[in-house]
C-alpha positions in Angstrom: -23.7 -31.4 -20.8 -24.5 -28.2 -18.6 -22.2 -27.1 -15.8 -24.7 -27.9 -13.2 -25.4 -31.4 -13.8 -23.7 -34.2 -11.8 -22.1 -35.6 -14.7 -20.1 -32.5 -15.2 -19.3 -31.9 -11.5 -18.5 -35.3 -10.4 -17.3 -37.0 -13.6 -16.2 -34.7 -16.5 -14.6 -31.9 -14.5 -12.2 -34.1 -12.3 -11.3 -36.4 -15.4 -10.8 -33.2 -17.4 -8.6 -31.7 -15.0 -6.2 -34.7 -14.4 -6.0 -35.3 -18.1 -5.0 -31.7 -18.8 -2.4 -31.9 -16.1 -0.9 -35.1 -16.9 0.3 -33.8 -20.5 3.2 -31.8 -20.7 2.6 -27.9 -20.7 3.1 -27.3 -24.3 0.9 -30.1 -25.4 -1.8 -29.4 -23.0 -4.1 -28.0 -25.7 -4.6 -31.4 -27.1 -6.5 -32.8 -24.2 -8.2 -29.6 -23.7 -9.5 -29.8 -27.5 -10.5 -33.6 -27.1 -12.1 -33.0 -23.9 -13.9 -29.8 -25.4 -15.2 -31.9 -28.2 -16.6 -34.7 -25.8 -18.2 -31.7 -23.8 -19.9 -30.5 -27.1 -20.9 -33.7 -28.5 -22.6 -34.8 -25.2 -25.4 -32.9 -26.5 -24.8 -32.6 -30.1 -23.0 -35.5 -31.4 -23.2 -34.2 -35.2 -22.8 -30.4 -34.9 -19.4 -30.7 -33.0 -18.0 -31.1 -36.7 -19.2 -27.4 -37.0 -17.1 -25.7 -34.6 -14.3 -27.7 -35.5 -14.6 -27.0 -39.2 -15.0 -23.2 -38.1 -11.9 -23.2 -36.1 -10.1 -24.8 -39.1 -11.3 -22.2 -41.6 -10.5 -19.3 -39.1 -7.1 -20.7 -38.8 -5.9 -20.9 -42.4 -7.7 -18.0 -43.4 -5.4 -16.1 -40.8 -2.6 -17.7 -42.3 -3.7 -16.5 -45.9 -4.4 -12.8 -44.3 -0.7 -12.7 -43.0 0.7 -13.4 -46.2 -1.7 -11.2 -48.4 -0.9 -7.8 -49.5 -2.7 -4.7 -50.7 -6.4 -5.1 -51.7 -6.3 -8.7 -51.3 -6.1 -8.4 -47.8 -9.5 -6.6 -47.6 -10.8 -9.1 -49.9 -9.9 -12.2 -47.9 -11.0 -10.6 -44.6 -14.3 -9.9 -46.2 -14.5 -13.6 -47.7 -13.5 -15.1 -44.3 -16.2 -13.0 -42.2 -18.8 -14.1 -44.6 -17.6 -17.9 -44.7 -17.7 -17.9 -40.9 -20.8 -16.4 -40.4 -22.7 -18.8 -42.5 -23.5 -21.2 -39.7 -24.7 -18.5 -37.4 -26.8 -16.9 -40.0 -28.3 -20.3 -41.5 -28.8 -22.0 -38.0 -30.0 -19.0 -36.0 -31.5 -16.5 -38.3 -33.1 -18.6 -41.2 -36.3 -19.4 -39.3 -36.5 -15.6 -38.3 -36.0 -14.6 -41.8 -38.5 -16.7 -43.3 -41.4 -15.7 -40.6 -40.5 -12.3 -41.1 -41.4 -12.6 -44.9 -44.6 -14.5 -44.2 -43.3 -17.6 -44.9 -44.4 -19.8 -41.7 -44.9 -23.1 -43.4 -41.3 -22.9 -44.7 -39.9 -21.9 -41.5 -41.7 -24.6 -39.6 -40.2 -27.2 -42.5 -36.8 -25.9 -41.8 -36.7 -25.8 -37.8 -32.9 -26.1 -37.8 -31.5 -27.0 -34.3 -29.2 -23.9 -32.7 -25.7 -25.2 -32.3 -24.4 -24.6 -28.7 -22.1 -21.7 -28.4 -22.4 -20.7 -32.2 -23.0 -17.0 -31.4 -19.8 -17.0 -29.3 -17.2 -19.0 -31.3 -18.4 -17.0 -34.5 -17.5 -13.6 -33.0 -14.3 -15.1 -31.6 -13.4 -16.2 -35.0 -14.2 -12.7 -36.7 -12.4 -10.9 -34.1 -9.1 -13.1 -34.6 -9.3 -12.4 -38.3 -9.8 -8.7 -37.9 -6.9 -8.6 -35.5 -4.7 -10.2 -38.1 -5.8 -8.1 -40.5 -5.1 -5.0 -38.6 -1.7 -6.5 -37.8 -2.3 -6.4 -34.4 -1.7 -9.8 -34.1 0.1 -12.8 -35.9 -2.2 -15.6 -35.1 -2.0 -18.9 -33.4 1.3 -20.9 -34.3 -0.5 -24.2 -34.8 -4.0 -25.5 -35.7 -4.1 -27.5 -32.5 -3.6 -24.2 -30.5 -6.4 -22.2 -32.1 -8.8 -25.0 -32.3 -8.3 -25.8 -28.4 -8.7 -21.8 -27.6 -11.9 -21.9 -29.8 -13.6 -25.0 -28.5 -12.2 -24.6 -25.0 -15.3 -25.9 -22.9 -15.5 -23.2 -20.2 -16.5 -20.3 -22.5 -18.6 -22.6 -24.9 -21.8 -22.5 -23.3 -22.5 -19.0 -22.5 -19.2 -17.0 -23.0 -17.4 -14.9 -22.1 -16.2 -14.0 -25.8 -12.6 -14.4 -25.4 -9.7 -13.1 -27.4 -7.0 -14.9 -28.8 -4.4 -12.2 -28.1 -5.4 -12.7 -24.6 -6.0 -16.2 -24.2 -3.5 -17.7 -26.7 -0.3 -17.0 -24.8 -1.7 -18.2 -21.7 -2.5 -21.7 -23.2 1.0 -21.8 -24.7 2.4 -22.9 -21.4 -0.2 -23.5 -18.8 1.0 -23.9 -15.5 -0.6 -25.3 -12.3 -0.9 -22.2 -9.9 -2.3 -23.6 -6.4 -3.6 -20.0 -5.7 -5.3 -19.5 -9.0 -6.6 -23.1 -8.7 -8.4 -22.5 -5.4 -9.7 -19.0 -6.4 -11.2 -21.0 -9.4 -12.6 -23.5 -7.4 -14.2 -20.8 -5.1 -15.6 -19.1 -8.4 -17.1 -22.2 -9.8 -18.8 -23.0 -6.6 -20.2 -19.6 -6.4 -21.4 -19.8 -10.0 -23.0 -23.4 -9.2 -24.9 -21.8 -6.0 -26.0 -18.7 -8.1 -27.3 -20.8 -10.9 -28.9 -24.0 -9.1 -30.0 -22.3 -5.9 -31.2 -19.1 -6.8 -31.5 -18.6 -10.8 -33.3 -21.9 -11.1 -35.4 -21.5 -8.2 -36.8 -18.1 -9.4 -37.0 -19.3 -12.9 -40.4 -21.2 -12.3 -41.9 -18.5 -10.6 -41.2 -15.9 -13.5 -42.4 -18.7 -16.1 -45.7 -18.9 -14.2 -46.3 -15.2 -14.1 -45.6 -14.7 -17.7 -47.4 -17.9 -18.7 -50.6 -16.0 -18.2 -49.8 -13.7 -21.4 -50.9 -10.2 -19.9 -50.5 -9.6 -16.3 -53.2 -10.3 -14.3 -52.7 -7.3 -11.9 -50.2 -4.4 -11.6 -48.5 -6.0 -8.8 -47.8 -9.1 -10.7 -46.6 -7.3 -13.5 -44.1 -5.6 -11.4 -43.1 -8.6 -9.5 -42.6 -10.7 -12.8 -40.1 -7.8 -14.0 -38.1 -7.5 -10.9 -37.9 -11.3 -10.6 -37.0 -11.7 -14.1 -34.3 -9.0 -13.7 -32.7 -10.9 -10.8 -33.3 -14.3 -12.7 -31.2 -13.2 -15.7 -28.7 -11.7 -13.8 -27.9 -14.7 -11.7 -28.2 -16.9 -14.5 -25.7 -15.1 -16.9 -23.0 -14.0 -14.4 -23.1 -17.7 -12.9 -22.2 -19.2 -16.1 -19.4 -16.5 -16.4 -18.4 -17.1 -12.7 -18.1 -21.0 -13.7 -16.2 -20.2 -16.9 -13.7 -17.9 -15.4 -13.4 -20.3 -12.4 -12.8 -23.3 -14.7 -10.1 -21.6 -16.7 -8.5 -20.4 -13.6 -8.2 -24.0 -12.3 -6.5 -24.5 -15.8 -3.9 -21.9 -15.3 -5.7 -19.3 -17.5 -7.2 -16.1 -16.7 -10.3 -14.8 -18.3 -11.4 -11.1 -17.9 -14.3 -10.3 -15.7 -17.6 -10.2 -17.7 -20.2 -8.9 -14.9 -19.5 -6.1 -12.5 -22.5 -5.6 -10.4 -24.5 -3.9 -13.3 -27.6 -3.2 -11.0 -25.1 -0.6 -9.3 -25.0 1.4 -12.6 -26.3 4.8 -12.7 -27.1 5.1 -16.3 -27.9 2.7 -19.5 -24.2 3.5 -20.8 -22.8 2.3 -17.5 -25.0 -0.7 -17.3 -23.5 -2.1 -20.6 -20.0 -1.2 -19.0 -21.0 -3.7 -16.3 -23.1 -6.3 -18.1 -21.6 -8.8 -20.4 -18.7 -6.9 -20.7 -17.0 -9.0 -23.5 -20.0 -8.7 -25.7 -20.0 -4.8 -25.3 -16.1 -4.4 -25.9 -16.4 -6.6 -29.1 -19.0 -4.7 -30.7 -17.1 -1.5 -29.5 -13.8 -2.6 -31.2 -15.0 -4.4 -34.2 -18.1 -2.6 -35.0 -18.6 1.0 -33.4 -15.2 2.3 -33.6 -14.5 1.2 -37.3 -18.1 2.9 -38.2 -16.3 6.2 -36.7 -17.3 5.7 -33.2 -18.1 8.8 -31.5 -15.6 10.8 -33.2 -18.1 11.8 -35.9 -21.0 14.0 -36.8 -24.1 13.6 -34.2 -25.9 12.1 -37.3 -23.4 9.5 -37.5 -23.2 8.7 -34.0 -26.8 8.2 -34.0 -26.4 6.0 -37.1 -23.7 4.0 -35.3 -25.7 3.5 -32.0 -28.5 2.1 -34.1 -26.4 -0.2 -36.2 -24.5 -1.5 -32.9 -27.6 -1.9 -30.7 -29.6 -3.6 -33.5 -27.2 -6.0 -34.0 -26.5 -6.4 -30.1 -30.3 -7.2 -29.9 -30.3 -9.8 -32.8 -27.1 -11.3 -31.6 -29.1 -12.4 -28.2 -32.1 -13.8 -30.3 -33.8 -14.2 -33.5 -37.0 -12.1 -32.8 -38.2 -8.6 -33.1 -38.4 -8.4 -29.2 -34.5 -8.7 -29.0 -34.0 -6.1 -32.0 -36.3 -3.9 -30.2 -34.6 -4.3 -26.9 -31.2 -3.6 -28.6 -32.7 -0.4 -30.2 -34.3 0.4 -27.0 -30.7 0.9 -25.4 -29.0 2.4 -28.7 -31.9 5.2 -28.2 -31.3 5.5 -24.3 -27.7 5.8 -24.6 -27.9 8.4 -27.5 -30.3 10.5 -25.5 -28.0 10.2 -22.3 -25.2 11.4 -24.5 -26.8 14.2 -26.2 -29.6 15.3 -23.9 -30.0 14.2 -20.3 -26.5 13.0 -19.3 -25.7 16.6 -17.8 -28.8 16.5 -15.6 -28.3 12.7 -14.4 -24.8 13.6 -13.1 -26.3 16.1 -10.9 -29.1 13.9 -9.2 -28.3 12.5 -5.7 -26.6 9.2 -6.1 -29.6 7.4 -5.0 -31.6 8.6 -7.8 -29.0 7.8 -10.2 -29.1 4.2 -9.0 -32.6 4.0 -9.1 -32.6 5.3 -12.8 -30.2 2.5 -14.0 -32.1 -0.2 -12.3 -35.5 1.1 -13.6 -34.2 1.2 -17.5 -32.6 -2.1 -17.0 -35.8 -3.6 -15.7 -38.3 -2.1 -18.3 -35.7 -3.3 -20.7 -35.8 -6.7 -19.6 -39.6 -6.8 -20.4 -39.0 -6.9 -23.9 -36.3 -9.2 -23.6 -38.5 -11.8 -21.8 -41.8 -11.2 -23.7 -42.9 -13.9 -26.3 -43.9 -11.1 -28.6 -44.3 -7.3 -28.7 -47.8 -7.6 -27.9 -47.1 -9.3 -24.5 -44.4 -6.5 -23.8 -46.8 -3.8 -24.3 -49.6 -5.5 -22.1 -46.8 -5.3 -19.5 -46.0 -2.0 -19.9 -49.5 -1.0 -19.7 -50.2 -2.8 -16.7 -47.1 -1.5 -15.1 -48.3 2.0 -15.2 -52.1 1.3 -14.6 -53.3 1.7 -17.9 -55.1 -1.9 -18.2 -58.2 -2.6 -16.7 -56.7 -4.9 -14.1 -56.4 -5.0 -10.1 -53.6 -3.4 -8.1 -53.3 -6.9 -6.7 -54.4 -10.5 -7.1 -54.1 -14.0 -5.6 -51.5 -14.6 -8.5 -49.2 -11.9 -7.3 -49.6 -12.8 -3.6 -48.7 -16.3 -4.3 -45.8 -15.2 -6.3 -44.5 -12.8 -3.5 -44.6 -15.6 -1.1 -42.7 -18.3 -3.1 -40.1 -15.6 -3.9 -39.5 -13.2 -1.1 -36.7 -15.1 0.3 -35.0 -15.7 -2.8 -35.5 -12.2 -3.9 -34.0 -10.7 -0.7 -30.7 -12.6 -1.2 -30.5 -12.1 -4.9 -30.8 -8.4 -4.5 -28.0 -8.6 -1.8 -25.8 -10.4 -4.2 -26.6 -8.0 -7.1 -26.0 -5.1 -5.0 -22.4 -6.4 -4.4 -22.9 -7.5 -0.7 -20.1 -10.5 -1.3 -17.7 -8.1 -3.4 -15.6 -7.3 -0.3 -15.2 -11.0 0.5 -14.0 -11.9 -3.1 -11.7 -9.2 -2.9 -10.2 -10.4 0.0 -10.0 -14.1 -1.4 -8.1 -12.5 -4.4 -5.6 -10.6 -2.1 -4.8 -13.4 0.1 -4.0 -15.4 -2.8 -2.0 -12.8 -4.3 -4.3 -12.7 -7.4 -3.6 -9.4 -9.5 -6.7 -7.1 -10.0 -8.5 -7.7 -13.7 -8.3 -4.1 -15.1 -11.3 -3.1 -16.9 -9.3 -1.8 -19.6 -7.9 -5.1 -20.4 -11.4 -6.0 -21.9 -10.0 -4.3 -24.9 -7.6 -6.1 -27.1 -4.5 -7.3 -25.2 -1.3 -6.2 -26.8 1.0 -9.2 -27.9 4.7 -9.8 -28.0 4.1 -9.9 -31.9 2.0 -7.0 -32.0 4.8 -5.0 -30.4 7.1 -5.9 -33.1 4.8 -4.9 -36.1 4.9 -1.3 -37.1 2.4 -1.1 -39.8 -1.1 -0.7 -39.0 -4.3 -1.2 -41.0 -7.7 0.1 -40.6 -10.8 -1.8 -41.2 
């Protein structure tokens, strides 16, 4: 089931909200879990067992971690992370590994389906165990509570990656808030419009341009990249809008996941605005444990390469995704150690142009079917291929997309931000501080004085 389907909007969602609020507040995770299982099973009736099993394994491993002492705690954490990661590794990366080893026939025979949301709920489960290991949280009181949190249908399809420390206390006693419900409905409507009207209308134009393999002209190459940059932003941010809105309609607040990333003035700032929950997850659970930026320059580079290679691989099982991640690792490192001070001195307009350009160039790798296609696009964009400046394919694509592109650019530039801020203020919804994307402090954490480092 997808958020933009008529079944979801006109059947599932009204029934889900009615059942959610019929139950007493303390037991609302029960209908939430049941409805989330139905939502998941609609497209994958068998693999729904996988997310439920992951939830149960994570919950009980968390209980073991709470009781464990000394070296046994690290052992249980390692074992837990390995166990929880098995479905993600097998279903998402086994084909990729086999193909990389030259075993194409074996990869074709395996051809496993990718479970919906497996990348998201795996990271949520790992973060949950690490937080308990670090004694920042005591975990969920009941299996029902944790399973409802993990399988919660608003974030299941495309995130954001939420954390128990932030969502768990809210799910313990969710209340109907008319203002928050109204705001949620507006966010859902906004997301549906961005996805169904804009992103899905731009997608076939982009697909047509990339379907030719190599670009047919310089203009076609640039137009394809510009349109894809808009499509992917509208698509990803729309799902986050819908997820945030659905949660709000149930009295639960998710953190913002996209903050107008094309307003960024550097690669680093782009990732402070793009898929914030993913970036903060890698920061808190990979980058900082490796030493972060408080180590020698050589180790900082190592940390950047590890984090960004994993970030690319998380997005997809292909070398183009790995290279896309490493592209950002190199850029952020260069900005940090070499050109950052010079960027800061440029006029703001040039800084924004730089930020948009580096994002667009990165999307070439992300969208290309293989490295060869990406190289042909880069070569075409700078005039190194024997193709015309403009051709009928580019002309047709421009005619079909001009209006959509103008509206999309206006939205990406934040034209609706003031309106949304006004809506928030009128319903007295507090601002979502960016710092809250880090681990929220819980009441249990404040009572624990022992700190452990992973």
